[in-house]
Structures are given as C-alpha cells and as structure tokens.
C-alpha positions in Angstrom: -43.7 19.5 77.1 -43.9 20.5 73.2 -47.2 21.8 71.2 -47.6 22.7 67.7 -47.2 26.0 66.9 -48.3 28.2 63.8 -48.2 26.5 60.8 -49.7 26.9 57.2 -49.1 24.9 53.9 -49.7 25.4 50.3 -48.5 25.1 46.9 -45.6 27.5 45.9 -45.0 29.2 42.2 -47.9 27.8 40.3 -46.9 29.1 36.6 -50.2 29.6 34.6 -50.4 31.8 31.1 -54.4 32.5 30.5 -55.0 33.5 26.8 -58.2 35.5 26.5 -58.9 35.1 22.5 -59.9 38.7 21.3 -60.7 40.0 24.5 -59.1 43.2 24.0 -61.3 46.4 23.1 -59.3 46.5 19.4 -60.2 42.4 19.3 -56.7 41.4 20.2 -55.7 38.4 22.6 -55.2 39.4 26.0 -52.1 37.6 28.1 -52.4 37.1 32.1 -49.1 35.3 32.7 -48.9 34.7 36.7 -47.0 33.0 39.4 -49.3 32.0 41.9 -48.7 30.7 45.5 -51.4 29.4 47.9 -51.2 29.1 51.6 -53.8 27.3 54.0 -54.1 27.5 57.8 -56.6 26.3 60.4 -57.0 22.9 62.1 -54.0 21.0 61.0 -52.5 19.6 64.3 -53.9 16.1 63.3 -51.1 15.7 60.3 -48.3 17.0 62.4 -49.0 15.1 65.5 -50.2 11.8 64.0 -49.7 11.8 60.4 -53.7 11.8 59.9 -54.3 13.7 56.7 -58.0 13.9 56.8 -57.8 17.9 57.2 -55.4 18.2 54.4 -56.2 19.0 51.0 -53.1 17.7 48.7 -51.3 20.6 47.4 -51.7 19.0 43.7 -55.6 20.1 44.2 -54.2 23.8 44.5 -52.7 23.7 41.5 -55.5 22.1 39.8 -57.7 24.9 41.2 -55.6 27.3 39.9 -56.1 26.0 36.6 -59.5 25.6 36.6 -60.3 29.2 38.0 -58.2 30.6 35.3 -60.5 29.2 32.8 -63.6 30.1 34.7 -62.7 34.0 35.4 -60.9 34.7 32.3 -58.2 37.2 32.1 -59.2 39.1 34.9 -57.1 41.5 37.2 -54.8 39.3 39.6 -56.5 41.0 42.8 -59.7 39.5 41.5 -58.5 36.3 41.0 -56.5 36.1 44.3 -59.8 37.2 46.2 -62.0 34.2 44.2 -59.3 31.7 44.9 -58.7 32.3 48.6 -62.4 32.6 49.3 -63.1 29.3 47.5 -60.5 27.5 50.3 -61.9 29.0 53.0 -65.5 28.2 52.4 -64.8 24.5 50.6 -62.4 23.2 53.2 -64.0 23.0 56.7 -60.9 22.8 58.5 -59.4 25.7 56.9 -59.8 29.4 58.3 -57.5 31.3 56.5 -56.1 31.4 53.1 -53.2 33.4 52.0 -52.9 33.8 48.0 -49.7 35.5 46.4 -49.7 36.2 42.6 -47.0 38.1 40.6 -47.9 39.0 37.3 -45.5 39.4 34.3 -46.6 41.9 31.9 -46.9 41.3 28.0 -47.1 44.2 25.5 -48.4 43.5 21.8 -46.5 44.0 18.9 -47.3 44.4 15.1 -51.0 44.4 14.0 -51.5 40.8 14.4 -53.5 40.9 17.7 -51.7 37.8 18.5 -48.0 38.9 19.0 -46.5 40.2 22.1 -43.2 40.7 23.7 -42.3 40.2 27.1 -42.5 43.7 29.3 -39.6 43.7 31.6 -39.8 46.8 33.2 -41.4 45.5 36.3 -43.3 42.5 38.3 -47.0 43.0 39.4 -47.6 41.8 42.6 -50.8 40.8 44.9 -51.4 39.3 48.4 -54.7 38.4 49.4 -55.5 37.1 52.9 -59.2 35.6 53.5 -59.9 34.9 57.1 -63.2 33.5 58.2 -63.0 35.5 61.4 -61.6 38.5 60.6 -62.3 39.4 56.9 -60.0 40.3 53.9 -56.8 42.1 53.5 -55.6 43.4 50.1 -52.1 44.2 49.7 -50.9 44.8 45.7 -47.5 46.5 44.7 -44.8 46.3 42.0 -40.9 45.2 42.2 -38.2 45.3 40.0 -38.9 48.8 38.8 -35.2 50.2 37.7 -34.9 53.8 38.0 -32.0 56.5 37.6 -31.4 59.9 38.2 -28.1 60.8 36.3 -27.8 63.9 38.7 -29.8 66.2 41.3 -28.9 63.7 44.0 -26.5 64.5 47.1 -25.5 62.5 50.2 -23.4 64.4 52.8 -23.5 65.3 56.8 -23.4 61.8 57.6 -21.4 60.4 60.8 -17.8 59.2 60.3 -16.0 56.6 62.4 -12.8 54.8 61.9 -14.1 52.6 59.2 -15.8 55.3 57.2 -14.1 55.6 53.6 -17.1 56.9 51.6 -16.5 60.6 50.7 -19.4 63.3 51.0 -21.0 64.0 47.4 -23.3 66.8 46.2 -23.6 65.5 43.1 -24.3 61.4 42.4 -26.1 59.1 40.4 -29.3 57.9 42.3 -30.3 54.2 40.8 -32.8 52.1 42.7 -35.3 49.2 42.1 -38.2 50.2 43.5 -40.0 47.4 45.4 -43.5 48.9 46.5 -46.3 47.5 48.2 -49.6 49.1 49.1 -52.4 48.4 51.3 -56.0 48.8 50.3 -58.3 50.3 52.9 -60.7 47.5 53.9 -63.9 49.6 52.7 -62.3 49.9 49.3 -61.4 46.3 48.6 -65.1 45.6 47.2 -64.8 48.5 44.9 -61.2 49.2 44.0 -60.3 49.4 40.1 -57.4 47.2 40.5 -56.1 48.1 37.1 -56.4 52.0 37.5 -54.7 51.8 41.0 -51.7 49.8 39.4 -51.2 52.1 36.6 -51.6 55.4 39.1 -49.3 53.7 41.5 -46.7 53.3 38.6 -46.8 56.5 37.1 -46.9 58.3 40.2 -43.6 56.5 41.2 -42.0 57.2 38.3 -43.2 61.0 38.0 -42.5 61.4 42.0 -38.7 59.8 41.7 -38.1 62.1 38.5 -39.4 65.5 40.0 -37.7 64.9 43.7 -34.1 66.4 44.5 -32.9 63.7 46.6 -30.6 64.3 49.8 -30.7 60.6 50.5 -32.4 57.5 49.8 -34.3 57.7 52.8 -35.9 61.1 51.9 -37.0 59.5 48.6 -38.7 56.5 50.4 -41.0 59.1 52.1 -41.7 61.2 49.3 -42.6 57.9 46.9 -44.9 56.9 49.8 -46.7 60.0 50.5 -47.2 60.6 46.9 -48.8 57.1 46.5 -50.9 57.9 49.8 -51.9 61.4 48.2 -52.7 60.2 44.5 -54.6 57.0 45.3 -57.1 57.5 48.3 -58.1 53.8 48.5 -54.7 53.0 50.3 -53.7 53.6 53.9 -50.1 52.3 54.2 -47.3 52.0 51.3 -44.2 50.2 52.1 -41.0 50.4 50.1 -37.8 48.5 49.8 -35.4 50.8 47.8 -32.0 48.8 47.2 -29.3 51.4 46.2 -27.5 50.6 43.0 -24.2 52.2 43.3 -22.4 54.0 40.7 -18.6 55.0 41.3 -16.8 57.0 38.7 -13.9 55.2 37.1 -10.3 56.8 38.0 -9.3 57.4 34.3 -6.3 59.5 35.4 -3.8 56.3 34.8 -4.6 56.7 31.2 -4.4 60.5 30.8 -8.0 61.1 30.5 -10.3 63.3 32.7 -13.7 61.7 34.0 -16.2 64.5 34.1 -18.8 62.5 35.6 -18.9 60.6 32.6 -18.0 56.7 33.1 -19.0 54.9 36.1 -18.8 51.4 37.5 -21.8 49.8 38.3 -21.3 48.1 41.5 -24.1 45.6 42.2 -23.0 44.1 45.7 -22.8 44.8 48.4 -25.5 47.6 48.4 -27.3 49.7 51.0 -30.9 48.2 51.3 -33.5 51.4 52.6 -36.5 50.2 53.8 -39.8 51.6 55.3 -43.5 52.4 55.6 -45.4 55.4 55.0 -49.2 55.0 56.7 -52.6 57.8 56.6 -53.0 59.3 59.6 -56.3 57.3 59.6 -54.8 54.1 58.7 -56.7 50.9 60.4 -54.3 48.3 61.9 -52.2 46.6 59.9 -53.6 44.3 57.3 -53.2 40.5 57.4 -51.8 40.4 54.2 -48.5 41.9 55.7 -47.7 38.9 57.3 
C-alpha cells in the first residue's frame, strides 16, 4: 500500500525586470531585477492519483501573475512583493493552503547623470523567501549571497587533530577569503513593520565591518562572530544562518626560480574547498520559521 506524500508545485526562475520611471528621489529611474520562484501546496492528491487537474492552477498562470503584480506594485522591496504574491495564491486558490515565494534580486548602480544609465552591481545577490500558510501564518527569511570578502592577514589555523592523511601545515598567518551566504529570519511580530531596505543595508555593512574587524582563528569562529553581530545590529531578527566556503589561497613555491615568496604570490584554488555552515540564534528565538523549509 502506498500513498501520496508531501508535494508542491510552482514556476521556477521567473525573470522580471521592473523599471519605475523617475521614481528615485532625484528623479532617476529605479530598477528591480528579480528571479522569482513560486511553490504551492495543499489539496493536490487528485492530480497525482488520477490526473484530475481541477485543483491545479497552471504554472504559466503563476508566471503571468508575477508580471502583473510587478506592474501593480511598482518598484517595491522584494519582501513586499513576495508577501503580496504568497497571500494572493492562498486567498485566490481554494485548494492551496501554503505558498512559498523565493526572490533573488540583482542590483544595478546608476552611472552618469542621465537618470537612465546603470551598471550591474556584482558584489552580491539579495535573497528573500516568504511562506504564507493559512493555518500557521507567515514567515520571512531574507539574506544575501555571494558577498566575496578577503583578509590578507589576521587569520590563523592551528591546533587541529592530525591523522595518517593530514598534510595541511599549521599556520599563524594566512589569507582568509570566503563568499558570504547569509540568511536572517525575522521575528514574527516584526514582519508587519520591518523596514526591509534598512535591514538589508545594515546587515551588509555589519557583515563587512565585522569581517574586517575580527582576528580569526578559524572560519567557524568567524561564522559565530558574524551571526552574533547581525543579531545585535538588527533587533528584528531572531536567527541567522551562514554558509562560508573557504576560498583557499596557497603560497606559491618560487624557490625553483631563485625567488623568495614572502607571502606575496598565491594560487587561488577554487575546488575542492572547505564549507562551513551554521546558525546563530537569539536566546528567545521562536521555533524555526516555515521559510527555512
């Protein structure tokens, strides 16, 4: 005997660019460049068991609603857009009890004085995931990914266990580089009043300042320090999750060429790499939000 298990369906990676003409304070255009994914759950057993599609809103309709909502809402914050889209699907589709909306936002920086010229800002991707559940409420997790940072010194790694396969030498001075992927969970009572743009800006500056100001003995230590700093800087948050790939830099042996290498020339090794992951929670953090799932 078998039965239908947990399932969901949606439209993945809907690319939408919303240009708000003259919407900036100085009269320049504003760009919202998004990659939107929808995922709906609810009473969908029929389509799995018998092919009855009467409860299945076509994913093409998901895509079209994204385009229409982008027109209706204007150049809003990605959290505002995701909250509205998730609520729409749950309220308009009777069999749907949960909507999960993910948004990746790609930044653009104005150039020149035209008000309509931009260059792609490649320093990071802003992320948002909203889950709207008819029974349990709304959860919001935002974040950034691919924020590449480096300390050329002020990093050590030593005192680790060694076995028959250990070849890594201990070091009291190394390059520490990583691509910060950070997600932060908002407290439920902060969702209605959060200033999404301010939180994103504060979080980025906190990450950069903390990374630059921390003497590191391990990437794990850096992870905890970054998470703690974010919780302290943004009281609307209750949990921070971080993924920190170790972007290894190894000193090149220049002795065969009769040259000394006093920590000046490195080989940037892209793989394999260490991947450090973890979460930091406030003491009073409520149970993990739906948007983590």
